[in-house]
N, C-alpha and C positions, 0 to 999 in steps of 0.2 A: 665724452663730448668732444674732446680734442681729436680723438681718432676719427669721429664722424666728419668733423670739419676737414681733416686731412684727406679722407677718402673722397669727399665731395670735390675738394680743390683738385685732387689728382684726376678724377673723372672729367672735370671741366677742362683741365689742361690737355688730357689725352684726346678729348673730343675736338678741341680747337686745333691742336697740332696735326691731327689726322687729316683735317681738311686742307692743311697747307702743303701736304706732300704732293709733289708732281709725279703722279703715277697714273697710268692709263687704266689700271684695274679698279675694282670696287674699293671704296674708302670705308673701311670698318675699323672701329676702335679696337676690337679684339683680334684683328688680323695678325697672323704671325709675321714677324719681320717688320713691324711698324717702325718707321724711322722718325726720329725727333728733329732732324735738321734737313734743310732743303739743299739740294746740290745746286751749285752756281752755274755750271757749264753744261752738265749732261743729266739725262734722266737716269733712273735706276736700271733701265734696259741698255743704256749706253748711247742713246741718241743725243745728238747735239741740240741744245735749245736755241730758239731764234734769238737774234740780238734784242736787247731791251729797247724800249721806246725812248728816243732821245727827246728831252724837253727843250724846245727852242727858247732861246734867250734865258737859259737857266741861271747863269751868273748874274745877269741884269735883274731878273726877277728877285733873286736873293737880296741884292743890294737895295732894291725898291722896298723890300719888307724890313730888312735889318736896320737901315739907317734911320727911318722915322721912329722905330721902337727904341733904338738907342737914345735918340734925342728926347723922346717922351720920358724914358727912364731917368735920364739926366735931369730933366726939369722936376720930376717928382722927388728925386733924392735931394736936389738943391733946396726945394721948398720945404721938405721935411727937416733938413738940417737947420734952416732958418727958423722953423717953428720950435725946434728943440732949444736953440740958442735964445729965442725970445722968451720962452718960459723957464729958462735957466735949468733945464733938465740935464743937459750935458754941455758944460762950458769948460773949455780947457783953461787951466791956470795960467796966469800971466806972470809967472815967476821969472825974474831976471837973475840968472846964475852968473854973476861976475866973479870969476876966480881971482 
């Protein structure tokens, strides 16, 4: 049973990685010389790939997404900590250690 799951996951992995290869030839799973990684700058034949598409306002868009989610996460954690303290599930001890 475990070997069947292993073979199925390997076949799924090989099928998906074969479609990611930047090659002008046919994309077959059983093709000799199947590469598991993509080249960043050149193709397998040595040709230089075009420049990647630059996203305009990439850093601004990142901040527009990150800051609201950080704020919402802060509110959720603060409210959950207040709920725990209200039900006395986790309340730190108020021991005064005067030496």
